[in-house]
Structure formats: structure tokens, C-alpha cells
C-alpha positions in Angstrom: 102.3 -48.0 150.1 105.0 -46.2 148.1 105.2 -42.5 148.4 104.8 -40.3 145.3 108.0 -38.5 144.5 108.1 -34.7 145.0 107.9 -32.7 141.8 111.3 -31.4 140.7 112.1 -28.0 139.4 112.3 -28.1 135.7 115.8 -27.7 134.3 114.6 -25.3 131.7 112.8 -23.0 134.2 115.3 -20.1 133.8 114.9 -20.4 130.0 111.1 -20.1 130.3 111.4 -17.1 132.6 113.8 -15.4 130.1 111.4 -16.2 127.2 108.5 -14.8 129.1 110.3 -11.6 129.8 111.2 -11.3 126.2 107.6 -11.8 125.1 106.4 -9.2 127.6 109.0 -6.7 126.4 108.0 -7.4 122.8 104.3 -6.9 123.6 105.0 -3.6 125.4 107.0 -2.3 122.4 104.3 -3.4 120.0 101.6 -1.7 122.1 103.7 1.5 122.2 104.0 1.4 118.4 100.3 0.9 117.9 99.2 3.5 120.4 101.8 6.1 119.3 99.4 8.1 117.1 96.9 8.2 120.0 99.5 9.3 122.4 100.7 12.0 120.0 97.1 13.3 119.4 96.4 13.3 123.2 99.6 15.3 123.9 98.7 17.8 121.1 95.1 18.3 122.5 96.6 19.0 125.9 99.0 21.5 124.4 96.2 23.2 122.4 94.0 23.4 125.6 96.9 24.9 127.5 97.4 27.5 124.8 93.7 28.3 124.8 93.7 28.9 128.5 96.7 31.1 128.3 95.1 33.1 125.5 91.9 33.5 127.5 93.9 34.6 130.6 95.9 37.2 128.6 92.7 38.7 127.0 91.5 41.8 128.8 88.1 41.4 130.5 86.5 44.1 128.4 87.4 42.1 125.2 86.4 38.6 126.4 82.7 39.1 125.5 83.3 39.9 121.8 85.9 37.1 121.6 83.4 34.6 123.1 80.7 35.8 120.6 83.2 35.4 117.7 84.0 31.8 118.8 80.3 31.0 119.1 79.6 32.3 115.7 82.4 30.3 114.1 81.1 27.1 115.8 77.6 27.8 114.6 78.7 28.3 111.0 80.8 25.1 111.1 77.9 23.2 112.5 75.4 24.4 109.8 77.8 24.0 106.9 77.8 20.7 104.9 80.3 18.3 106.2 81.4 21.1 108.7 81.7 19.0 111.9 83.6 16.3 110.0 86.0 18.8 108.5 86.4 20.5 111.9 87.2 17.2 113.6 89.8 16.3 110.9 91.4 19.8 111.2 91.5 19.5 115.0 93.1 16.1 114.9 95.7 17.3 112.4 96.5 20.3 114.5 96.7 18.1 117.6 99.0 15.7 115.8 101.2 18.6 114.7 101.4 20.1 118.2 101.9 16.7 119.9 104.9 15.7 117.8 108.2 15.2 119.6 110.0 18.5 118.6 113.1 17.8 120.7 116.2 17.1 118.6 117.7 13.8 119.5 120.9 14.1 121.4 123.9 12.5 119.8 124.9 9.3 121.4 128.5 9.1 122.5 131.3 11.7 122.2 132.0 13.5 119.0 135.3 13.3 117.1 137.3 15.8 119.2 136.0 14.3 122.5 136.8 10.8 121.3 140.4 11.9 120.4 140.8 13.4 123.9 139.6 10.2 125.6 141.9 8.1 123.4 144.9 10.3 124.2 144.1 10.1 127.9 143.8 6.3 127.6 147.1 6.0 125.9 148.8 8.2 128.5 147.6 5.9 131.3 148.8 2.7 129.6 152.3 2.8 131.2 150.8 3.2 134.7 147.9 0.8 134.6 149.4 -2.1 132.6 151.8 -5.0 133.4 153.5 -7.5 131.2 152.2 -10.4 133.2 148.6 -9.5 132.8 146.9 -12.1 130.4 144.0 -9.8 129.7 145.2 -6.2 130.2 142.6 -3.5 130.5 145.1 -0.9 129.3 147.1 -1.6 126.2 148.4 0.5 123.3 145.6 0.6 120.8 143.1 -1.0 123.2 139.5 -0.2 123.8 139.1 3.0 125.9 135.3 2.4 126.3 136.0 -0.4 128.8 138.3 1.8 130.9 136.1 4.9 130.9 132.5 3.8 131.7 131.3 7.4 132.3 132.4 10.8 131.1 131.1 14.3 130.6 132.4 17.3 128.8 131.8 21.0 129.4 130.9 23.7 126.8 134.6 24.2 125.9 135.1 20.6 125.0 137.2 19.7 128.0 136.5 16.8 130.3 134.4 17.8 133.3 133.6 14.4 134.8 135.4 11.1 134.2 135.2 7.7 135.8 138.3 5.6 135.3 138.6 1.9 135.9 142.0 0.5 136.8 143.4 -3.0 137.4 143.4 -4.4 140.9 147.2 -4.8 141.0 147.7 -1.0 140.8 149.1 0.3 144.1 146.3 2.8 144.8 147.2 2.6 148.5 150.5 4.4 148.0 150.4 8.2 148.0 153.3 8.4 145.4 151.4 6.2 142.9 148.2 8.2 143.2 150.1 11.5 143.0 151.6 10.4 139.6 148.2 9.6 138.2 146.6 12.8 139.5 149.5 14.9 138.0 149.1 13.1 134.6 145.3 13.6 134.6 145.7 17.2 135.5 148.0 17.8 132.6 146.0 15.9 130.1 142.5 17.1 131.1 143.5 20.8 130.9 145.5 23.0 133.2 144.2 26.1 134.9 141.4 24.2 136.6 141.2 22.3 139.9 140.2 18.7 139.8 138.8 16.6 142.6 140.0 12.9 142.7 137.9 10.3 144.5 139.7 7.0 144.8 137.4 3.9 145.3 140.0 1.4 146.4 137.4 -1.3 146.9 135.9 -0.9 143.5 139.1 0.0 141.6 137.7 3.2 140.2 138.8 6.7 140.1 136.4 9.6 139.7 137.8 12.9 138.4 135.6 16.0 138.6 136.5 19.5 137.5 135.6 21.9 140.3 134.1 25.3 139.7 136.0 28.3 141.1 135.0 29.4 144.6 133.2 32.7 144.9 135.5 35.7 145.5 132.9 38.4 145.8 131.9 37.6 149.4 132.6 40.6 151.6 133.0 40.9 155.3 129.7 40.7 157.2 128.1 39.3 160.3 127.9 35.5 160.0 125.2 33.5 161.6 127.3 31.5 164.0 127.2 30.5 167.7 129.7 31.7 170.3 132.9 29.8 169.9 132.5 29.4 166.1 134.6 31.3 163.6 134.2 31.3 159.9 137.6 30.9 158.2 136.1 31.0 154.7 133.9 29.1 152.3 134.4 25.9 150.4 132.6 23.4 148.1 129.1 22.2 148.8 130.2 18.6 148.6 132.7 19.0 151.5 130.5 20.2 154.3 126.9 19.7 155.3 126.1 23.2 156.4 125.4 26.5 154.7 125.3 30.1 155.9 123.0 32.8 154.6 125.0 35.6 153.1 124.2 39.0 151.6 125.9 40.5 148.6 124.2 43.8 147.9 120.6 42.9 147.3 121.4 39.3 146.5 121.0 36.6 149.2 122.5 33.2 148.9 123.5 30.2 151.0 127.2 29.2 150.9 128.9 26.3 152.7 131.5 27.6 155.2 134.6 26.2 156.9 133.8 26.7 160.6 136.5 26.6 163.2 135.4 25.9 166.8 137.4 27.2 169.7 136.9 27.1 173.5 137.5 24.6 176.3 136.0 21.7 174.3 137.8 22.4 171.1 140.2 19.7 169.8 142.1 22.3 167.8 142.1 25.5 169.9 145.0 27.3 168.0 145.5 28.1 164.3 148.5 28.4 162.1 148.3 30.3 158.8 151.0 30.1 156.2 151.1 31.7 152.8 153.0 33.7 150.2 153.3 37.5 150.3 150.0 39.0 149.1 148.1 35.7 149.5 145.6 37.1 152.1 147.0 36.0 155.5 146.5 39.4 157.0 143.0 39.5 155.5 142.2 36.2 157.3 143.5 37.6 160.6 141.4 40.7 160.2 138.3 38.6 159.4 138.9 36.5 162.5 139.5 39.6 164.7 136.2 41.2 163.6 134.4 38.0 164.5 136.2 37.6 167.8 135.4 41.1 169.0 131.7 40.1 169.2 132.3 37.9 172.3 135.9 38.5 173.5 139.1 40.6 173.7 141.8 40.7 171.0 145.5 41.3 171.3 147.3 42.0 167.9 151.0 41.7 167.3 152.2 42.7 163.9 155.8 41.8 162.9 155.6 43.2 159.3 155.3 46.7 160.5 153.1 47.7 157.6 150.1 48.9 159.6 147.7 46.2 158.4 145.8 46.3 161.7 145.7 50.1 162.3 142.0 50.1 162.0 141.7 48.0 165.2 143.7 50.5 167.3 141.7 52.0 170.2 138.6 49.9 169.4 136.4 48.5 172.1 137.7 45.0 173.0 141.1 45.5 171.4 143.7 45.4 174.2 146.6 46.5 172.1 148.0 46.6 168.5 151.8 46.2 168.9 154.3 46.7 166.1 157.5 47.4 168.1 159.7 44.8 169.9 159.4 46.3 173.3 155.6 46.6 173.2 155.3 43.1 171.7 157.4 41.5 174.5 155.5 43.4 177.2 152.1 42.4 175.7 153.0 38.7 175.3 154.4 38.6 178.8 151.1 39.9 180.0 149.2 37.4 177.9 151.3 34.5 179.5 150.6 35.9 183.0 146.9 36.3 182.2 146.7 32.7 181.0 148.2 31.5 184.3 145.9 33.8 186.3 142.9 32.4 184.6 144.0 28.8 185.2 144.5 29.5 188.9 141.2 31.3 189.3 139.3 28.6 187.5 141.0 25.9 189.5 140.2 27.6 192.8 136.5 28.0 191.7 136.3 24.3 190.9 137.8 23.3 194.2 135.2 25.5 196.0 132.4 24.1 193.9 131.7 27.4 192.3 131.4 28.2 188.6 134.5 29.8 187.0 134.7 33.6 187.4 133.2 35.7 184.6 136.6 37.2 183.6 138.0 33.8 183.0 135.2 32.8 180.6 135.5 35.8 178.3 137.6 34.6 175.3 141.0 36.2 174.8 142.4 36.1 171.2 146.1 36.6 170.5 146.8 37.3 166.9 150.5 37.2 165.9 151.4 38.1 162.3 154.9 37.2 161.2 156.6 36.5 164.6 159.8 35.6 162.9 160.5 39.2 162.1 161.1 39.9 165.8 163.7 37.1 166.2 166.8 39.0 164.9 165.7 42.2 166.7 165.3 40.4 170.0 168.7 38.7 169.6 170.4 42.0 168.8 168.7 43.7 171.8 169.3 40.9 174.2 165.6 40.2 174.7 163.5 37.1 174.7 162.2 35.8 171.4 158.5 36.7 171.3 157.7 33.1 170.2 159.0 31.7 173.5 156.4 33.8 175.3 153.6 32.0 173.4 154.5 28.7 175.0 152.1 29.1 178.0 149.1 30.4 176.0 149.6 27.6 173.5 149.9 24.8 176.0 147.3 25.9 178.5 145.2 28.3 176.4 142.3 26.0 175.8 141.5 25.5 179.5 141.8 29.3 180.0 139.7 30.4 177.0 142.8 31.8 175.3 143.2 31.3 171.5 146.5 31.9 169.6 146.6 32.5 165.9 150.0 32.7 164.2 150.5 33.8 160.6 153.8 33.4 158.8 155.1 33.3 155.2 156.6 30.3 153.5 160.1 31.7 153.3 160.2 32.2 157.1 158.2 29.1 158.1 161.4 27.3 159.2 161.8 29.9 162.0 158.6 28.9 163.8 159.3 27.5 167.2 158.4 23.9 168.2 155.5 24.9 170.5 153.9 26.8 167.6 154.2 23.8 165.3 153.1 21.3 167.9 150.0 23.1 169.4 148.5 24.7 166.3 146.4 21.8 165.1 144.2 23.9 162.9 146.1 24.8 159.7 145.4 27.1 156.7 147.6 27.6 153.6 146.9 30.5 151.3 148.2 31.4 147.9 150.0 29.2 145.4 151.8 26.2 146.9 153.2 22.9 145.7 151.8 19.6 146.9 154.9 19.0 149.1 154.4 22.4 150.8 150.7 21.7 151.4 151.5 18.3 152.9 154.3 19.8 155.1 151.9 22.4 156.6 148.5 20.6 156.5 149.9 17.1 157.3 148.0 15.5 154.3 147.7 16.0 150.6 144.6 17.7 149.3 142.2 15.7 147.1 142.4 18.4 144.5 145.2 19.6 142.3 146.7 23.0 143.3 146.9 25.6 140.5 149.7 28.1 139.9 147.6 31.3 139.8 144.9 31.8 142.5 143.1 35.0 143.7 144.0 36.5 147.1 142.5 34.6 150.0 142.4 31.3 148.1 143.9 28.2 149.7 143.3 25.1 151.8 142.3 24.5 155.4 142.5 21.4 157.6 141.1 21.3 161.1 142.9 18.7 163.2 142.8 15.3 161.6 139.9 16.1 159.3 139.8 16.3 155.6 141.5 19.1 153.6 139.0 21.7 152.3 139.4 24.2 149.6 139.1 27.7 151.1 138.2 31.2 150.0 138.6 33.8 152.7 135.9 36.6 152.7 137.2 39.9 151.5 138.3 41.9 154.5 140.8 44.4 153.3 142.4 47.2 155.2 139.9 50.0 155.2 142.7 52.6 155.4 144.3 51.4 152.2 143.8 53.6 149.2 143.4 50.6 146.9 140.4 49.3 148.8 137.1 49.8 147.1 134.4 51.9 148.8 132.1 48.9 149.1 134.7 46.7 150.9 135.8 49.7 153.0 132.3 50.4 154.2 131.7 46.7 154.9 134.7 46.5 157.2 134.1 49.8 158.9 130.5 48.7 159.7 131.9 45.7 161.6 134.4 47.6 163.7 133.5 48.4 167.3 133.3 51.9 168.6 136.6 53.7 169.3 137.0 54.1 173.1 140.6 55.3 173.3 142.7 57.6 171.1 144.6 56.0 168.3 147.9 56.3 170.1 146.6 54.3 173.0 147.0 57.1 175.6 144.1 58.3 177.7 143.1 61.9 177.4 144.3 64.0 180.4 141.6 65.2 182.6 140.7 68.8 182.3 142.2 71.0 185.0 139.5 73.0 186.7 140.1 76.7 186.8 138.7 79.2 189.2 136.8 82.1 187.7 138.7 85.4 188.0 136.6 88.3 189.2 136.7 91.3 187.1 138.4 94.3 188.6 136.4 97.3 189.2 137.8 100.7 189.1 
């Protein structure tokens, strides 16, 4: 007996499915058109009911009785009048239709004339970089269609581009830093200077997303940050860069801001920090901010090469071992720091060999803050002393195991004078102030994903922790409280964070009072 053949899928099955979808879409549109008056009246009745409830809630309680009597009287008159209910229903439906109409103005589709001109100019500027003579169907060509190259775009209130998605051909060398830098520089110039732009390269999808970044807040003053021991807040960055926020207070205002947190200690992968900037860029402000945070859990040793008294407010405070500005004191303090690092290592090693926990004095963090160490180099050479940077070699190499953290701040014009141990062991980097892309790459080890601007406020820069991404950074305002140019608000904020003064400002202990014997009065 012959078997019946299996039914085959019809060749026009996909066409029937498409036709069914089209019929369903047409039916839905027709139903929407038919029911549109009913939808409008229902929306209007809901709005009228909401307005009535608000009116009743706003009416004082002593006037609700007369109002209710007035409404009941009107309803009674309408009910008794000829054709009253019919006219009332017609009036109610008309009012509901008027209230339920779509009162929103339709947004214009697509860009206006000026925005279209901006996009065309940007498209024409990208043609030499995203086109090739061998391309049979070029995406970029002079006089081409910019709509295909820019699938998404947004403009701000000033008419400048705030968000732009750019498609580019697959043969563009987006894996080379030089090629991407040329495109970023061009987009920065054509989209409007004076703003920072974030560039997100999607090499797999051949798309570039350009976003205009808002300025970072500059009104955050020094305060106690909610952090754990071993965490130091370097500053604040964009919400898209980190997945953590800190609660901050600014007067009576409270807000959450994403921070750049630097972790130190024996488990830190970047235990030391290098800060480089221009004069007046805020390097001393950052060191003061770090010192105020470090004094909560450890001891601080400050070495100032500039000799301007930026850290005089720390002199004699509880936990501040010394604030050195002279060469002799600097050499003596750094020699002690090197010996203290070795002592901690030996004590911790002996405790581990004996099976005991490390001694308490080896677990208390020691912070060494060195501002402009290159200023001591010519003085040390003329005086026949050691360069203070050479004394940082032991704390830099073995400081992590001994809970010793070294922070070095230097200016760009003297950055070449930094020693090799400083460059090698400071894996956490911060650049403050205006800087070129090459300068940022030389210090941070990578180019930022944003375009640096020429004019920035003090404390503004970039930070990179180890091999992580480059973050935009704004240092909290921590000015010198003894400076006359400091505002009263910032001065009080810094003074409130300073520990109590335990020794005189000159660092000398007060002499003990000499006891004197009472002299008996002579009697005649």
C-alpha cells in the first residue's frame, strides 16, 4: 500500500503571513480612527473629574455646605427644565471633548535648517577620512547623503550638537590611536570648542558615539567622606564612569556624587601616587585633601619644596610628624622614613615567623607627601648632600608591605627631573590643569576618551589608577585656610577637618616650668 506524501509547506507562506500582518495593522488603525471621538471624550471626562476633585479639596470646609447646596439646586433646575437633561448631556460631552483634545504641539520631525547645515558641514569634513577611491559604494562622498552616516543626533538649547552617532566604513583603521585621534580632533573643532566630548568607539559595529559632557561640579568643599579605612577620595567624576556615589553636603543641600576612590594598603595594586600639573592647577589642594583624609587613620609627613607655606596649617597637628621646607630637615625626615620602613618590614617579618599578628605600630598607615622634590636637587648638589628623591627609593619599593604610602607632586616643567623609582613605582597617576593629549599620555600611560580643553578651573584634570580607565577628575576645594584669598566658607570647612594642635607651631616642646621655693617674708 502506497504511503500518502507528507504535506509540504506552501511556497507562498511568508507572503500570507505578511498579508495577515498588514490586514491586522490596517484594522487596528481603522479601529483607532473610529474610536478616536470616544477616546477623546473619555479623556476629557477624566480631566473634568480631576478638576472637580481638586476644586472640592481646595474649598474650605465651612464653605463646602453652601457649595453643595448650590450644585444640587442647579441639578434640580436642569432636571425640571424642558429638554434640560438633554442639553446638559450635550454640554457635558462638548466640554469633555474640548478638555480631552490633544493640546500638545507636535514636535518638528528632523533637524531644522541650521542643524541640517551643521550636520552637512560635519559630513563633508569627514569625507577625506572615511572614504577611499576603491570603494564601489562609498558611505562618505562629497555631496552624499548625511542621513545614512548619522543615524542618531541630538542638539542642545544653543543649537550645538550634544549627541551624535557616526557610522564609518569597515576599512577605516579604528584600531590605531593616531587615526582615532585625528577624527576626535576634527569632531571637537567642528562640534564646538570650549566643551569636553566623550568618544565611544564601537570597533565591532563600526560606529562612533560622540557625547558632549557637562562640566564637573566645582562647588564641592572639603568634608568628611563616607569611606572605609584605606580608601581615599581623589575627587569626583562623571556618573557613567564609576558605579558608586558618595553622599555630600553643600550648605543645606545634599546630593550624591560619583567619586574617584584610591585604595591603599598591603593589598593595593597601586600603593603610591604621582600628581603632575601646571602652576596654580590645584596639586597642593589635592595633597591637602589627601592629608586631611589620611589623618583620620594614620600619620603624615609633609615635605614642601616650593617653600610657599602651603601646608603651614598642618604644623603641630595631632598625627602630623613634621612639615619640612628646608633641605636639612627634608633629608633628615626622609632618612627617618626610610629607616622606619625597614623597621616595619623587619618587625612584621619576625611576627609572621613567630606566628603572631603584626605589631600595632606597623599597621598604622604612614603617609609621605612630597611636593615639588625637584626643587631640592640643585640645593643638595651645592651642599654636597643626597638628593631627597634617592631617599624615597625604600618607601616606594617596600612601602606597600609596611603600610607606607608615598605621594609625589611635581609641575610639568620639572617632571623630567623625577627619578626612575618615582616614575616606576607610582602606578596611580593624576594630571591637573590644562595639558595636551601627548602630555596626558606621557603621564597617565593612555589617552583619555575625552578631548582636553584649554581653560579649566583649579583642581580639574584626569586620573588613572593602575591599568584602569582614564577618569575626568575634579578635586574638592581644599584651599590654604591661612591664605587671605580663601573664602570664609572654605576656610571654616578646612579648619573643621584639622586635628587638634598638640605641639607649638615651631615644632619645639614647651620647657617645663622650673619650680620655685616660696620665700618667707622677713620680719623686723
